[in-house]
C-alpha positions, 0 to 999 in steps of 0.5 A, spaced: 430 525 441 436 527 445 431 531 450 427 525 451 433 521 452 436 526 458 429 525 461 430 518 463 437 517 463 439 522 468 434 520 473 436 513 472 444 515 473 442 519 479 438 513 482 444 508 481 449 513 484 444 514 490 443 506 491 451 505 490 452 511 496 447 507 500 450 500 500 457 503 501 455 506 507 453 500 510 460 497 508 466 497 512 471 503 511 477 500 513 480 493 511 486 490 513 488 486 506 494 482 509 499 482 514 506 479 513 511 478 519 518 475 519 523 474 525 530 476 523 537 476 525 538 483 522 539 489 526 534 495 525 539 499 522 540 493 516 533 493 515 532 500 515 537 501 510 533 497 505 527 501 506 530 507 506 534 506 499 527 507 495 531 506 488 533 500 490 527 497 492 526 493 486 532 488 489 527 485 494 520 487 491 521 483 484 514 486 482 517 493 482 520 496 475 522 502 479 521 507 485 523 514 486 523 519 492 523 526 492 527 528 498 529 525 504 526 518 507 521 522 512 514 524 513 511 528 508 516 526 502 513 523 496 515 519 490 512 514 485 512 507 484 512 503 477 509 496 478 510 491 472 503 491 468 500 497 473 500 504 471 505 509 475 502 510 482 504 516 487 505 515 494 506 519 500 510 517 507 505 519 512 508 517 518 516 515 519 520 514 526 527 512 524 529 505 525 522 503 528 516 504 523 513 508 517 507 508 513 506 510 505 500 512 502 497 511 495 491 514 493 486 510 489 480 513 485 473 513 488 476 516 495 480 510 497 487 510 500 492 504 501 497 504 506 503 500 507 505 500 514 512 497 516 514 496 523 520 493 526 520 490 533 525 486 538 524 479 538 527 473 541 531 472 534 533 479 534 527 483 530 521 482 527 519 485 521 512 486 519 508 489 513 501 490 514 497 493 508 490 497 509 485 499 505 481 505 507 475 509 504 467 508 502 468 504 496 474 499 498 469 493 496 471 495 489 478 494 490 479 489 496 479 482 492 483 484 486 488 487 490 488 482 496 489 476 491 496 480 488 498 482 495 498 475 498 502 472 492 507 477 492 508 481 499 511 474 502 516 473 497 518 481 497 519 481 505 523 474 505 527 477 500 528 484 504 530 480 510 535 476 506 538 482 503 538 485 510 541 479 514 547 479 508 549 486 509 
């Protein structure tokens, strides 16, 4: 009985995986999920201070239970983030130029990666703070809708709170 089942199950699984791979090859492998930009009177140092203080990010990101960093706030450092109702996630800072920008990357199943890109640029009011979230990988369509909905609900509020804290500092 098991041998007979194996004869037809394995080819079906192989066909489905092949179909999945073919379909994903025609899908985009990079998608910007959200971009949030705010002008602020806060200085670059005030903004950077909020970003670099990883354990206290929960003060401006209310969906976060806690965050850690293993080492200094720089390229190559890693850490963990625990969001409410979500499993623990690990990240790596893949780019960091002090007082200008940094990117932290989260690896997801199915070879996907989610990059949180943070930038500070001069503006008429003082500075412009931008958060951009990109999803990369062959199977991003699996995650995009679900993650995008959550980010659109939560990220603008977090950026507004970050700006408020930075301006008050």
